[in-house]
C-alpha positions in Angstrom: 0.0 0.0 0.0 1.3 3.4 -0.9 -0.1 6.5 0.7 0.8 9.9 -0.8 0.4 13.1 1.1 1.4 15.2 -1.9 -1.9 17.1 -1.7 -1.0 18.2 1.8 2.5 19.3 0.8 1.0 21.3 -2.1 -1.5 23.0 0.2 1.2 24.0 2.6 3.2 25.6 -0.3 0.0 27.4 -1.4 -0.5 28.8 2.1 3.1 29.7 2.6 3.5 27.2 5.5 6.2 24.8 6.4 5.8 21.4 8.1 6.9 22.9 11.4 4.3 25.6 11.1 1.6 22.9 10.7 2.9 21.0 13.7 2.8 24.0 15.9 -0.7 25.1 14.8 -2.3 21.7 15.1 -0.3 20.2 17.9 1.1 17.3 15.7 4.2 15.6 16.9 7.4 15.5 14.9 7.0 11.7 14.7 3.5 12.0 13.1 4.9 14.5 10.6 7.8 12.0 9.9 5.2 9.3 9.2 3.4 11.4 6.7 6.7 12.5 5.1 7.6 8.8 4.6 4.2 7.9 3.2 3.0 5.9 6.3 -0.5 5.8 7.6 -1.7 8.1 10.4 -4.8 8.2 12.5 -7.8 9.9 10.9 -8.0 12.3 13.9 -4.6 13.7 12.6 -6.2 14.3 9.2 -9.2 15.9 10.9 -7.0 18.4 12.8 -5.2 19.2 9.6 -8.4 19.7 7.6 -9.8 22.0 10.3 -6.7 24.1 10.2 -6.3 24.3 6.4 -10.1 24.3 5.7 -10.0 21.4 3.4 -11.2 17.7 3.0 -9.3 14.4 3.4 -9.2 14.0 -0.4 -7.3 17.3 -0.6 -4.5 15.8 1.6 -4.1 12.2 0.9 -4.1 9.8 -2.0 -4.0 6.0 -1.9 -2.1 4.1 -4.6 -1.8 0.4 -4.7 1.6 -1.1 -5.5 2.0 -3.2 -8.5 2.2 -6.3 -6.3 -1.2 -5.4 -4.7 -2.7 -4.8 -8.1 -1.7 -8.2 -9.2 -2.9 -10.0 -6.1 -6.2 -8.2 -6.0 -7.5 -9.3 -9.4 -11.0 -10.6 -9.0 -13.5 -11.7 -11.6 -17.2 -11.6 -11.2 -17.1 -15.4 -10.6 -15.7 -14.8 -7.1 -18.9 -13.1 -6.0 -22.3 -14.7 -5.8 -24.7 -13.5 -8.4 -27.5 -11.2 -7.1 -29.8 -12.3 -9.9 -29.5 -16.0 -9.3 -32.7 -17.9 -10.0 -33.8 -20.4 -7.4 
C-alpha cells in the first residue's frame, strides 16, 4: 500500500506554510509528521485536525495508490462473487 500526502504538501506551499508551522498550529508531533513524510498511515484524527486548520477535506490531503504487487494479487473476476440475480 502506498499513501501519498502530496496534496498536503501542495496545500502547505500554497498557504506559505512549512511542516513545522503545521505541527505548531495543530499540535502534531514530529514523529507524526515524519510518518506522513515517509508515506506511512496516520490516524484519521490527525487528518481531521489538519483539515480543520487548512479548511479542506481528506481528499485534498491524501491519495492512496496500490503497489504493482497489490494490483496483481487483487484481481477478481465476477465469478468470485455470488450473483445477485440468481434464480432459485
